[in-house]
Structures are given as C-alpha cells and as structure tokens.
Steps between C-alpha positions, in 0.01 A plus 500: 500500500443363844353695794764643737550320837545830689359848497675823613350732756378726224329211316330391829378856564360500152341154541317609815436858381704640799252350744716274711456541874689192606778383269538158361823300559800608299857399423789735530793449264766758569308826495222363270168409662323233300151348550458134390187473296423176684491696825287782352250243375490336850457845662213568252332178600531583874348843441218381282156598619224271377161653464191293550245518220171660584159441353331779328200645684189532303320834511204335681735372780637848549157654541383248767 
C-alpha cells in the first residue's frame, strides 16, 4: 500500500508529539484541514538543527 499524500491534524500532532509551535502549510478542503506530506518534509528540513561533531577530551587534557 502506498504512503498517503496528506495527513490530518491529529496525524500531524502525533507525528510531532504535540510539539508544534509554528504550523506547517496546510490545505483546506471544505471543513477538512489536510497537511501535504511534501510540505511537512520541507518544513522538517527548514527546522533541522545540525550539530557539529566534537572530539572527545582525554582525561589528561581535562586535568591541565
């Protein structure tokens, strides 16, 4: 079965564990609010935080 093209508000809340401060773009069809997966993926990429790798400190370096 293919992946759905849209998610409902409840599905979006579940996807982001209820932690959405600024909502992604949505489509309104009648009373239904639908979120295109393509837009959610784009929103995810814009919100992505990339962490820089850090090198491990050796115990000797910490004690200096």
